[in-house]
C-alpha positions as CSV (number, residue, x, y, z in Angstrom):
1,X,19.4,1.7,-70.3
2,X,17.5,-0.5,-72.7
3,X,14.7,0.9,-74.8
4,X,12.2,-1.0,-72.8
5,X,13.6,0.3,-69.5
6,X,13.3,3.8,-70.9
7,X,9.8,3.1,-72.1
8,X,8.7,1.9,-68.7
9,X,10.0,4.8,-66.6
10,X,7.5,5.6,-64.0
11,X,5.9,9.0,-63.2
12,X,6.7,10.9,-60.1
13,X,4.9,9.9,-56.9
14,X,1.5,11.4,-56.2
15,X,-0.9,10.2,-53.5
16,X,-3.8,8.5,-55.2
17,X,-5.8,6.5,-52.6
18,X,-6.7,9.4,-50.3
19,X,-9.9,11.4,-50.2
20,X,-8.7,14.7,-51.6
21,X,-8.9,15.5,-55.3
22,X,-5.6,15.3,-57.1
23,X,-4.2,16.9,-60.2
24,X,-2.3,13.9,-61.4
25,X,-3.2,10.2,-60.9
26,X,-0.3,7.8,-61.6
27,X,-2.5,4.8,-61.4
28,X,-4.9,6.2,-64.1
29,X,-1.8,7.2,-66.2
30,X,-0.3,3.7,-66.0
31,X,-3.6,2.1,-66.9
32,X,-4.0,4.5,-69.8
33,X,-0.5,3.8,-71.0
34,X,-1.0,0.1,-71.2
35,X,-4.4,0.4,-72.7
36,X,-2.9,2.5,-75.5
37,X,-0.2,-0.1,-75.9
38,X,-2.7,-2.9,-76.5
39,X,-4.8,-0.7,-78.8
40,X,-2.0,0.8,-80.9
41,X,0.7,-2.0,-81.1
42,X,0.8,-3.7,-84.5
43,X,2.9,-6.7,-85.0
44,X,2.9,-9.7,-87.3
45,X,4.3,-11.8,-84.4
46,X,1.9,-14.8,-83.8
47,X,2.6,-14.5,-80.1
48,X,1.2,-11.0,-80.1
49,X,-2.0,-12.0,-81.8
50,X,-2.6,-14.6,-79.1
51,X,-1.6,-12.3,-76.3
52,X,-3.7,-9.4,-77.5
53,X,-6.8,-11.6,-77.7
54,X,-6.6,-12.1,-74.0
55,X,-5.2,-8.8,-73.0
56,X,-7.8,-6.6,-74.6
57,X,-10.7,-7.8,-72.4
58,X,-8.4,-7.9,-69.4
59,X,-7.4,-4.3,-69.8
60,X,-11.1,-3.5,-70.3
61,X,-11.7,-5.0,-66.8
62,X,-8.9,-2.9,-65.4
63,X,-10.4,0.3,-66.8
64,X,-13.9,-0.7,-65.6
65,X,-12.6,-1.1,-62.0
66,X,-11.0,2.3,-62.1
67,X,-14.0,4.0,-63.6
68,X,-16.2,2.5,-60.9
69,X,-13.9,3.9,-58.2
70,X,-12.6,0.5,-57.2
71,X,-8.9,1.5,-57.2
72,X,-7.5,-1.4,-55.3
73,X,-9.2,-3.8,-57.6
74,X,-7.9,-1.8,-60.6
75,X,-4.4,-2.2,-59.3
76,X,-4.9,-5.9,-58.6
77,X,-6.1,-6.5,-62.2
78,X,-3.4,-4.3,-63.7
79,X,-0.7,-6.3,-61.9
80,X,-1.3,-9.5,-63.9
81,X,-2.0,-7.8,-67.2
82,X,0.9,-5.4,-67.1
83,X,3.6,-8.1,-66.7
84,X,2.5,-9.9,-69.8
85,X,2.3,-6.8,-71.9
86,X,5.7,-5.6,-70.6
87,X,7.2,-9.0,-71.4
88,X,6.1,-8.7,-75.0
89,X,7.1,-5.0,-75.2
90,X,10.6,-6.0,-74.2
91,X,10.9,-8.8,-76.9
92,X,9.3,-6.4,-79.5
93,X,12.0,-3.8,-78.7
94,X,14.8,-6.2,-79.7
95,X,16.0,-6.3,-83.3
96,X,14.8,-9.5,-85.0
97,X,18.4,-10.5,-85.7
98,X,19.2,-10.2,-81.9
99,X,16.8,-12.9,-80.7
100,X,18.8,-16.0,-81.1
101,X,20.2,-18.4,-78.5
102,X,23.5,-16.7,-78.2
103,X,21.7,-13.3,-77.8
104,X,19.6,-14.8,-75.1
105,X,22.7,-16.0,-73.2
106,X,24.2,-12.5,-73.5
107,X,21.1,-10.8,-72.3
108,X,20.7,-13.2,-69.4
109,X,24.2,-12.3,-68.3
110,X,23.6,-8.6,-68.7
111,X,20.5,-8.6,-66.6
112,X,22.0,-10.5,-63.7
113,X,21.1,-7.5,-61.5
114,X,17.5,-8.9,-61.4
115,X,18.8,-11.6,-58.9
116,X,19.4,-8.9,-56.3
117,X,16.4,-8.2,-54.0
118,X,14.8,-4.9,-54.2
119,X,14.9,-2.3,-51.4
120,X,12.6,-2.7,-48.4
121,X,8.9,-2.1,-48.7
122,X,8.6,-0.9,-45.1
123,X,6.4,2.1,-44.9
124,X,4.6,1.6,-48.2
125,X,0.9,2.3,-47.6
126,X,-1.9,1.4,-47.8
127,X,-1.5,-2.3,-46.9
128,X,-3.0,-3.5,-50.2
129,X,-0.5,-1.6,-52.3
130,X,2.4,-3.1,-50.2
131,X,0.8,-6.5,-50.6
132,X,0.8,-6.2,-54.4
133,X,4.4,-5.1,-54.4
134,X,5.5,-7.9,-52.0
135,X,3.7,-10.5,-54.2
136,X,5.7,-9.2,-57.2
137,X,9.0,-8.8,-55.5
138,X,10.4,-12.4,-55.6
139,X,8.9,-12.9,-59.1
140,X,11.6,-10.7,-60.7
141,X,14.3,-13.1,-59.6
142,X,12.2,-16.3,-60.1
143,X,11.3,-15.4,-63.7
144,X,14.9,-14.3,-64.4
145,X,16.3,-17.6,-63.0
146,X,14.0,-19.7,-65.2
147,X,14.1,-17.7,-68.4
148,X,17.4,-19.0,-69.8
149,X,16.7,-22.7,-69.4
150,X,13.1,-22.2,-70.5
151,X,14.2,-20.5,-73.6
152,X,16.7,-23.3,-74.3
153,X,14.1,-26.0,-73.8
154,X,11.5,-24.3,-76.0
155,X,12.6,-21.4,-78.1
156,X,14.7,-18.2,-77.5
157,X,11.6,-16.0,-77.9
158,X,10.1,-17.5,-74.7
159,X,13.3,-16.9,-72.8
160,X,13.4,-13.3,-73.9
161,X,9.7,-12.9,-72.9
162,X,10.3,-14.1,-69.4
163,X,13.4,-11.8,-69.1
164,X,10.9,-9.0,-70.0
165,X,8.4,-10.3,-67.4
166,X,11.2,-10.3,-64.8
167,X,12.0,-6.7,-65.5
168,X,8.3,-5.8,-65.5
169,X,7.9,-7.2,-62.0
170,X,10.9,-5.3,-60.7
171,X,9.4,-2.1,-62.2
172,X,6.0,-2.9,-60.9
173,X,7.4,-2.9,-57.3
174,X,8.9,0.5,-58.0
175,X,5.6,1.7,-59.3
176,X,3.8,0.6,-56.2
177,X,6.2,2.6,-54.2
178,X,5.1,5.7,-56.0
179,X,1.5,5.0,-54.9
180,X,2.4,5.0,-51.3
181,X,0.7,7.7,-49.2
182,X,0.6,8.9,-45.6
183,X,-2.2,7.6,-43.4
184,X,-3.3,7.8,-39.8
185,X,-4.4,4.2,-39.9
186,X,-2.4,1.5,-38.1
187,X,-0.7,-1.2,-40.1
188,X,-2.6,-4.6,-39.8
189,X,-1.1,-7.0,-37.2
190,X,0.3,-9.6,-39.6
191,X,1.9,-12.9,-38.7
192,X,2.8,-16.2,-40.3
193,X,-0.1,-17.9,-41.9
194,X,1.4,-21.4,-41.8
195,X,-1.5,-23.0,-39.8
196,X,-4.1,-21.5,-42.1
197,X,-2.2,-22.5,-45.2
198,X,-2.0,-26.1,-44.0
199,X,-5.8,-26.1,-43.3
200,X,-6.6,-24.6,-46.7
201,X,-4.4,-27.2,-48.5
202,X,-6.3,-29.9,-46.7
203,X,-9.5,-28.4,-48.0
204,X,-8.1,-28.3,-51.5
205,X,-7.0,-31.9,-51.4
206,X,-10.4,-33.0,-50.1
207,X,-12.1,-31.2,-53.0
208,X,-9.7,-32.8,-55.5
209,X,-12.0,-35.7,-56.4
210,X,-13.6,-36.8,-59.7
211,X,-15.6,-35.5,-61.4
212,X,-14.5,-32.0,-60.3
213,X,-10.8,-32.9,-60.5
214,X,-11.3,-33.7,-64.2
215,X,-14.0,-31.2,-65.2
216,X,-12.4,-28.3,-63.4
217,X,-8.7,-29.2,-63.5
218,X,-7.5,-25.8,-64.6
219,X,-9.3,-24.2,-61.6
220,X,-7.6,-26.6,-59.3
221,X,-4.2,-25.7,-60.8
222,X,-5.0,-22.0,-60.3
223,X,-5.9,-22.5,-56.6
224,X,-2.9,-24.7,-56.0
225,X,-0.6,-22.1,-57.6
226,X,-2.0,-19.3,-55.4
227,X,-1.5,-21.5,-52.3
228,X,2.1,-22.4,-53.3
229,X,2.9,-18.7,-53.8
230,X,1.3,-17.8,-50.4
231,X,3.6,-20.4,-48.7
232,X,6.7,-19.0,-50.4
233,X,5.9,-15.4,-49.5
234,X,5.1,-16.5,-45.9
235,X,8.4,-18.3,-45.6
236,X,10.2,-15.3,-46.9
237,X,8.6,-13.1,-44.3
238,X,6.6,-11.1,-46.9
239,X,3.5,-11.1,-44.8
240,X,1.4,-8.7,-46.8
241,X,1.9,-10.5,-50.0
242,X,1.3,-13.9,-48.3
243,X,-2.0,-12.7,-46.9
244,X,-3.0,-11.4,-50.4
245,X,-2.3,-14.7,-52.0
246,X,-3.7,-16.8,-49.2
247,X,-7.1,-15.0,-49.5
248,X,-6.9,-15.4,-53.3
249,X,-6.3,-19.1,-52.9
250,X,-9.2,-19.4,-50.4
251,X,-11.5,-17.7,-52.8
252,X,-10.7,-20.2,-55.5
253,X,-10.8,-23.2,-53.1
254,X,-14.3,-22.2,-51.8
255,X,-15.8,-22.4,-55.3
256,X,-14.3,-25.9,-55.8
257,X,-15.6,-27.4,-52.5
258,X,-18.4,-29.9,-52.8
259,X,-19.5,-29.1,-49.2
260,X,-19.6,-25.3,-49.7
261,X,-22.7,-23.7,-48.2
262,X,-25.6,-23.2,-50.6
263,X,-25.7,-19.7,-52.1
264,X,-28.0,-17.2,-50.3
265,X,-28.5,-14.4,-52.9
266,X,-31.2,-12.7,-50.8
267,X,-28.9,-12.4,-47.7
268,X,-25.8,-11.6,-49.6
269,X,-26.3,-7.8,-49.9
270,X,-26.7,-7.5,-46.1
271,X,-23.6,-9.6,-45.4
272,X,-21.5,-7.5,-47.8
273,X,-22.9,-4.3,-46.2
274,X,-22.0,-5.6,-42.7
275,X,-18.5,-6.5,-43.9
276,X,-18.1,-3.1,-45.5
277,X,-19.0,-1.4,-42.2
278,X,-16.5,-3.6,-40.3
279,X,-13.7,-2.7,-42.7
280,X,-14.4,1.0,-42.3
281,X,-14.5,0.8,-38.5
282,X,-11.5,1.3,-36.2
283,X,-8.0,2.5,-36.7
284,X,-6.5,-0.4,-38.7
285,X,-5.6,-0.2,-42.4
286,X,-8.0,-2.9,-43.8
287,X,-7.3,-2.2,-47.4
288,X,-6.4,-5.8,-48.1
289,X,-9.8,-6.8,-46.9
290,X,-11.3,-4.0,-48.9
291,X,-9.7,-5.2,-52.1
292,X,-11.7,-8.4,-51.7
293,X,-14.9,-6.5,-50.9
294,X,-14.3,-4.6,-54.2
295,X,-13.8,-7.9,-55.9
296,X,-17.2,-9.1,-54.6
297,X,-18.9,-6.0,-55.7
298,X,-17.5,-6.3,-59.2
299,X,-17.7,-10.0,-59.7
300,X,-20.9,-11.7,-58.5
301,X,-19.4,-15.1,-59.2
302,X,-17.0,-14.7,-56.3
303,X,-19.3,-12.6,-54.0
304,X,-20.7,-15.6,-52.0
305,X,-17.2,-17.0,-51.5
306,X,-15.9,-13.7,-50.3
307,X,-18.7,-12.9,-47.9
308,X,-18.9,-16.4,-46.4
309,X,-15.3,-17.4,-46.4
310,X,-12.6,-15.0,-47.6
311,X,-13.3,-11.9,-45.5
312,X,-13.9,-14.0,-42.3
313,X,-10.5,-15.6,-43.0
314,X,-9.1,-12.1,-43.4
315,X,-10.2,-10.9,-40.0
316,X,-9.1,-14.2,-38.4
317,X,-5.6,-13.7,-39.9
318,X,-5.3,-10.5,-37.9
319,X,-5.8,-12.5,-34.6
320,X,-3.3,-14.8,-32.9
321,X,-2.5,-18.0,-34.7
322,X,-4.7,-21.0,-34.0
323,X,-3.2,-24.1,-32.6
324,X,-1.8,-26.4,-35.3
325,X,-3.0,-30.0,-35.1
326,X,-0.3,-32.6,-35.3
327,X,0.3,-33.8,-38.8
328,X,0.0,-37.5,-39.5
329,X,3.1,-39.2,-40.9
330,X,2.9,-39.2,-44.7
331,X,2.3,-42.6,-46.3
332,X,2.8,-41.4,-49.9
333,X,5.0,-38.7,-51.3
334,X,3.9,-37.0,-54.5
335,X,6.3,-34.6,-56.3
336,X,4.8,-32.1,-58.9
337,X,7.1,-30.3,-61.2
338,X,5.6,-27.1,-62.7
339,X,6.3,-23.6,-63.9
340,X,6.9,-21.2,-60.9
341,X,3.5,-19.5,-61.0
342,X,1.2,-22.2,-62.4
């Protein structure tokens, strides 16, 4: 077992999303551990200086969500921060004289186990926790598969970093399993989102026009990346993860649309309250929808998009698939080459 693997051992499972008070909270413990890592790690590595600058405020947002009782949002925010911190922790654990090209080749071969899919996530509850785990599940292999060539094309450090990220995503899936709890709520009736993904892609392409395509290019890249990931998860049958990323993509696309409805700040609180009531009603586990409600409550910049578009899409995704219009024959083929999750 490597030093990083030992450092990232997870605590024993304890239900954390239920209503009863608990003696031990693995989510809070995990957040505290990575907050301490950001706060206490000292390194002359220029990569750490750049990473820490972004990770400090990101971890502060994770802690704020937990403090405000928005546990699903805290887990969502932790997912992206943790993988970067764990990637650096892995590189930092290696002796400096063991970070060369030959060492990268050897470590890549040693970690080939990361190509193997993890065990099933069937039965992991609530749905939002399973969705986070499903979204991370294929990333372990994808980051592993690209790490060696990326390191060769840039520098070995980067290859080692993505080997660390691959391990982090595998371990994050295991961590989500420890958060699973028993519930009387029924699993949401999920299905393929192919028709919705096609329609959302059409909305994104329609919005991709100057000046927005120039002035907000990075936002378009983020929306496109979430949509691409949703398609891959949907094709793999990882329905929970696909729904999570589809809604994330929809939230981003809405803010880019020139034809988006005008904001209605006066009516927004009532709409969010009505959606809250709907998410609490019935016998279905609506935790994926609740994650986005928590996002709206914590981030006013996305509240309008979530109330008007994202949560209506969530409820629609639990109904039978809409009829798919016949696609026109393509007149132009455009091929984009990019990093797996950008």
